[in-house]
Each structure stands twice: as C-alpha cells, then as structure tokens.
C-alpha positions in Angstrom: 41.4 -2.6 32.1 40.4 -5.3 29.6 41.6 -8.8 29.9 43.9 -10.2 27.2 42.0 -12.7 25.0 44.9 -15.1 25.5 44.8 -15.0 29.3 43.7 -18.2 31.0 43.0 -18.3 34.7 42.3 -21.1 37.2 40.5 -19.5 40.1 41.2 -21.3 43.4 38.9 -20.0 46.0 39.9 -21.0 49.5 43.6 -21.4 48.7 45.7 -20.2 51.7 48.2 -18.4 49.4 48.4 -16.4 46.2 51.0 -17.4 43.6 52.7 -14.3 42.1 52.8 -15.9 38.7 49.1 -16.1 38.6 48.5 -12.6 40.1 50.9 -11.0 37.6 49.3 -8.7 35.1 46.2 -7.9 37.2 45.8 -4.3 38.2 45.0 -3.2 41.7 41.4 -2.4 40.8 40.6 -5.7 39.2 42.8 -8.1 41.1 40.8 -11.2 41.9 37.5 -9.6 40.9 36.6 -11.8 38.0 34.6 -14.9 38.9 32.6 -17.3 36.7 31.2 -20.8 36.8 33.8 -23.5 36.1 34.1 -24.0 32.4 32.3 -20.8 31.5 33.6 -18.3 29.0 33.3 -14.5 29.6 32.2 -13.0 26.2 33.3 -9.5 27.3 36.8 -10.5 28.5 37.6 -13.6 26.5 38.7 -15.3 29.7 38.2 -19.1 30.0 37.6 -20.6 33.4 38.4 -24.2 33.9 37.3 -26.4 36.8 40.1 -27.0 39.3 38.9 -30.2 40.7 42.2 -32.1 40.2 40.7 -34.9 38.2 43.2 -34.7 35.4 46.1 -32.6 34.2 43.8 -30.1 32.5 41.8 -29.4 35.7 44.6 -29.3 38.2 44.1 -27.4 41.4 46.7 -25.3 43.2 46.9 -27.7 46.1 44.8 -30.3 48.0 43.8 -27.4 50.2 42.4 -25.3 47.4 40.6 -28.3 45.8 38.9 -29.0 49.2 38.1 -25.3 49.7 36.4 -25.1 46.3 34.2 -28.1 47.2 35.8 -30.5 44.7 37.1 -33.1 47.2 36.4 -36.7 46.3 37.9 -38.1 49.5 41.4 -39.3 50.1 43.4 -40.2 47.0 45.3 -39.0 44.0 44.7 -35.5 42.6 46.4 -33.3 40.0 47.9 -30.0 41.2 49.7 -27.1 39.7 51.0 -24.9 42.6 52.8 -22.5 40.3 49.8 -22.1 38.0 52.1 -22.5 35.0 50.5 -25.5 33.3 53.1 -27.9 34.7 50.8 -30.1 36.7 51.7 -33.3 38.5 50.0 -35.9 40.7 49.9 -35.9 44.5 48.2 -37.8 47.3 45.7 -35.7 49.2 44.3 -36.5 52.6 40.9 -34.8 52.5 39.4 -36.2 55.6 41.7 -36.0 58.6 42.5 -33.0 60.8 40.5 -30.6 58.6 41.6 -32.1 55.3 43.4 -30.6 52.4 46.8 -32.1 53.2 49.3 -32.8 50.4 51.8 -35.7 51.0 55.3 -34.3 50.4 57.6 -37.0 51.8 57.6 -40.7 52.7 60.8 -41.8 54.5 62.0 -45.2 55.7 63.8 -44.7 59.0 66.0 -47.7 58.4 67.5 -46.2 55.2 70.1 -43.5 54.7 68.1 -41.8 51.9 67.0 -38.9 54.1 69.9 -38.5 56.5 70.5 -34.9 57.7 73.3 -34.5 55.0 71.2 -35.8 52.1 71.0 -33.3 49.2 67.3 -34.3 48.8 66.4 -31.9 51.6 67.6 -28.9 49.6 67.9 -29.8 45.9 65.4 -29.7 43.1 65.4 -33.5 42.6 62.3 -35.6 43.2 62.3 -39.2 44.4 59.9 -41.9 43.1 57.4 -39.3 42.0 55.0 -42.0 40.7 54.7 -43.4 44.2 51.8 -41.0 45.0 50.0 -43.3 47.4 50.4 -44.7 50.9 52.6 -47.7 49.8 55.8 -48.0 51.8 58.1 -46.7 49.1 60.3 -43.7 49.9 59.1 -40.6 48.0 59.8 -36.9 47.6 57.0 -35.2 45.7 57.4 -32.3 43.3 55.1 -30.4 45.6 58.0 -30.2 48.0 59.7 -27.9 45.5 56.9 -25.5 44.5 54.0 -25.6 46.9 54.1 -22.9 49.6 52.9 -24.4 53.0 52.7 -23.2 56.6 51.1 -26.2 58.3 52.5 -29.6 58.7 51.0 -33.0 59.6 53.7 -35.4 60.4 53.0 -39.1 60.8 55.2 -41.9 62.3 54.4 -45.5 61.7 56.1 -48.3 63.6 55.8 -51.9 62.6 52.5 -53.5 63.5 51.1 -50.2 64.8 48.8 -47.5 63.5 50.3 -44.2 62.3 50.5 -41.5 64.9 50.3 -37.8 63.9 51.7 -34.4 65.1 50.4 -31.1 63.8 52.8 -28.2 63.5 52.0 -24.6 62.4 54.7 -22.3 61.1 54.8 -18.5 60.8 55.3 -18.1 57.0 54.4 -20.0 53.8 57.2 -21.4 51.7 57.9 -24.6 49.8 59.2 -27.5 52.0 62.6 -27.3 50.3 63.1 -23.7 51.4 62.6 -24.6 55.1 66.0 -26.5 54.8 67.8 -24.6 52.0 69.7 -22.2 54.3 70.1 -24.5 57.2 68.7 -22.0 59.6 67.0 -23.2 62.8 63.3 -22.5 62.8 61.5 -23.3 66.1 58.2 -25.1 66.5 55.9 -25.1 69.5 54.3 -28.6 69.5 55.7 -29.4 72.9 57.7 -32.3 74.3 54.7 -34.6 75.0 53.3 -34.2 71.5 56.7 -35.2 70.0 57.0 -38.2 72.3 53.4 -39.3 71.3 54.6 -39.8 67.8 56.1 -43.0 69.0 54.3 -45.9 70.7 56.7 -45.3 73.6 58.9 -42.3 73.2 61.8 -41.5 75.5 63.9 -38.3 75.9 66.3 -36.8 78.4 64.6 -34.2 80.6 66.4 -31.0 79.5 67.0 -29.0 76.3 63.7 -29.8 74.6 64.6 -27.7 71.6 62.3 -28.5 68.7 62.0 -27.3 65.1 63.5 -27.5 61.6 67.3 -27.8 61.1 67.8 -28.6 64.8 71.4 -28.4 65.7 72.8 -30.2 62.7 71.2 -33.3 64.2 67.6 -33.4 62.9 65.9 -31.8 59.9 62.6 -31.9 61.9 62.3 -32.9 65.5 63.2 -32.4 69.2 66.5 -32.9 71.2 66.9 -33.9 74.8 69.9 -33.6 77.2 70.7 -34.4 80.8 72.6 -31.1 81.2 70.5 -27.9 81.3 71.6 -26.9 77.8 71.5 -28.2 74.2 75.2 -28.5 73.5 75.6 -32.3 74.0 72.2 -34.0 73.5 72.1 -37.8 73.8 68.5 -38.2 72.8 66.4 -37.2 69.9 63.1 -37.9 68.2 62.3 -36.8 64.7 63.1 -36.9 61.0 66.3 -36.5 59.0 68.8 -37.5 61.8 72.5 -37.7 61.3 72.7 -41.2 62.6 73.7 -43.7 59.8 71.0 -46.3 59.3 68.5 -44.4 61.5 67.1 -41.4 59.8 63.6 -41.4 61.4 62.5 -42.4 64.9 63.7 -42.1 68.5 67.2 -42.5 69.9 68.0 -42.2 73.7 71.2 -43.5 75.3 70.3 -45.3 78.5 73.3 -44.2 80.6 72.3 -40.5 80.2 69.0 -40.7 82.0 66.2 -40.6 79.4 62.8 -40.4 81.1 61.5 -43.7 79.7 64.7 -45.7 79.2 66.9 -46.5 76.3 65.6 -46.3 72.8 66.8 -47.2 69.3 63.5 -47.2 67.5 63.0 -46.6 63.8 59.8 -45.6 62.0 58.4 -44.7 58.7 57.7 -40.9 58.4 54.9 -39.3 56.3 55.2 -35.5 55.9 51.9 -33.8 54.8 51.5 -30.0 54.5 48.9 -27.4 53.5 
C-alpha cells in the first residue's frame, strides 16, 4: 500500500506498548516497517518523521520510557509526552536514572491531606490536579498521564519528614492507564512482599496475618498491604499504603497497638510519589 501524503507518524522505538490510534490504518504487511532518521522526509511515501525527544510540544515522545529507549534522555527532569499520539501533548516529570530509568511521575500525594482518600473521585475520574506542578516540589499533583498512558510497572516512593525517599517496585500483568486500575474497584494483587512494603517506611509495623497486598485492597487502600491478628483479612487493624479511608491520613502506616502489630503502634504519615512505565 502507499502511505497517505497527510499521514504524520512519530516512531517510538523501545516503547513497551503500541497505541491503537497510531497503529490504525497500517496494513499487516507494512505495520511498523517504515523507519527514517528523525526529521527526514520520505519522498516516496510523503511521510514526515519528527524527533520524539520530548524537548517541546512538537517533539513529544509517547512516554518517558520511549524517550529513554530512543536514546533521547537528557537526565531527570521535565519532558513533553503524547501517549495517545494524537497531538495533544503535555509535560511530565521523568526519572531517567533510577531503577532502569524511563519512569513517568503520575501522582504526588500528601498523606496528611484528604485529597486522595479512598473515596476521592480523583482515583477514577478524568480530572487532573495541579498539572503544572510537574517537578519534585511538595505540591499534590495528578498528571494527565494518569488518564492516558498505559503502564504495567510502578515505582512507589514514600518520604517521611527529614528522611530520604524510600522506593518499592511493583510489576503488574497488563498495561493500562493508572485511572483504569481503580475505575471498576476490582482488587488486583501484587507480589512485592510484606518486608518490601514495610521498608517503604523508616520503621514500618503490621500485624502478622492477612498480608494481602494490591490495588483496591478491601475498600481500605487504593494501593498497599493490610495486616490482621486473626488468620484472615476480614477485620484488619493495620495497613501501609496509599489512598486509605482514614480521614486526615491518606498515605503512610497505621497499626493499632492493642492488636499486636510486629513493631508496635504506628500512626505515621508520608508523602507518596507514584511513578510508572
């Protein structure tokens, strides 16, 4: 087939997903077969290839991961991305150096605020919050990338006052935008392990049993782990994670002392940073 002279493609080698809007209109024989140097024009096909280094709106990449994979990383900082490939680019903060790099910052949450309690519509709606706060300042933020960028790996950071940020890496089985992990309220398990979750805190504490971890965890946590003194998860009195249903305590660690948490009572709040790729 011949390419339409009006078709404009941004080729994102190394991206972990293919957007159907970009792939539409390419036949089976020719899908993904056309490559050219950034900025070059194919005289035969009339296809213009733009660099996707994320320097500005016109050169947005699909994600921080794709920008890194194409060799365009300029280190940690602000980049332009267009996950849907539809020309509606926006700015995100990219961590290009830690844990393999290519991480897009999706959320910043203050654990002492109620902005991201379990019941907050921000988990499931199409609204953004402080989208211009695309940096590491301590200002709560929900990025537009949380609505449109399919992701399957998460890098979650907790920062307690006067302490360095501590991180947890989670892998999921399918790629989808962050919003869709919460939209239906279905529990989705993770396998990081009890110790990994506790290590998010300077000194974490949980009851010994239950240890159920994941997304939409028992209408108590949007992301995190539950503990219980009984050998079930029906009445947990300890938790560690993000998006709790405790007023004034949306992120951190809660453990009621009289119910035997392993490291004593806790009522600790933290800032949470949710990256994904």
